[in-house]
N, C-alpha and C positions, 0 to 999 in steps of 0.2 A: 808150828810156832808162828805167832803173828809176825809179819814183816818178811817172811821167807816164802818165796814162790817156788815153782818147779825149776826154773832156770838157776836161781841163786842156790837152791838146795843141791842141784846137780854139781854146780861149781864148787861149793863148799865140800861136798862129799868126795869129789875127785881130788881135792887137795889133802883132805884128811886121810883118805884111803881107808885104812884099817884103824878103827878107834883104839884097838888094843895096843897100838904103838905108844900111846900116851898113858902113863900110869896114873896121872892125876890131871884135873882140869887146869891146874897151873902150868903143867908142861905143854898142854895143848895151846894155851894162850901165849906161852913163850914161843912156841913154834910159829904161831901166827904173827908174832911181833907186836902184839897188842897189850903189852905190859910196860909199866914205867921203867925207865932206866934208873939204876941206883948208883950213887957215888958214895963210897965209904972210905974213910981214913980215920983210924983211931976211933974216937968216940963220936965222930961226926958222920951223919948219914943224911944225904940229900937225894930227893927224887926229881928226875927230869922228865922229858917227853918220852913217848913210847919208843921202844928199841928199833922197830921197823925191820927186825930180822924175819926171814921167811918170805913167802910169796906176797908181793905187793897187791896183786889182784884179789887175793883172799881178804886182806885187810880192807881194801876198797869195797868189796862185796859185803863184808860184815857191817861196815859203816852205813852203806846204803840200806841194808836190811834193818839196821837199828833206827835209821831215820823214819822208815815206814812203821816200825813197831811202836815208836813213840806216839804216833798218831792213832794207833788202833788197839793199844793194850794199856790198861790203867797201871799195871805193875811197872812197866817200863816208863810210862809218862811221869809217874810220881818220882821215880828214881832220877829221871832226866831233869825234872824241874828242881829237885833238891840240889843237884850239882851245878846246874845252869846258873842259879842265883849267885853262886860264889866264883865259878871258874869260867863260865862262858859256854857258847854252843859247841865248839870243837872238842873241848875236854869232856863235856857232858855226853855228847853222842858217842864218843869213843868209849866212855865208861859203860854206856848201854851195850855197845857191841861186845865189850869184854864180858859183861854179865850174861849176854845171850850165848856166847861161846861156852861159858861155864855151864849154863843150863843144858846146852846141846850135848856136852860131854856126858852129863848125868843121864840125859834121855837115851843116848846111844849105848852107853855101857849097861844100863838097866833095861833097855828095850821097852821104854815107856813113852807114851805121848806127852805133849806139853800140857801142863796143868796151869791154868791161869791164876790170877790173884785169888787167894783163898778168902779174902774179905767180901767177894762178890756174892 
């Protein structure tokens, strides 16, 4: 996967350990704390910043990898630019990290390599 080198892959895998612990990619993202917090009361629902549950170094590494992936992969660059226009750099790069973790879950559970943007 673009943006992930040997050291970052080792760190990420050491935190994830066995991918079978996470039934869905949402649960993996929640473990990493890279999901938005939700405030609900009655019919009102508001989303806040990320929850920051789980290992902080994992989130940091995912964001660093996302920053590199934005520069080297069209799929992530397009996704980043779409969010960046509305929300700014921090939110956009965190969203890319979230998307990368989703893709990682599918790669690891299906034992498949990363497939880049299909429009290429």
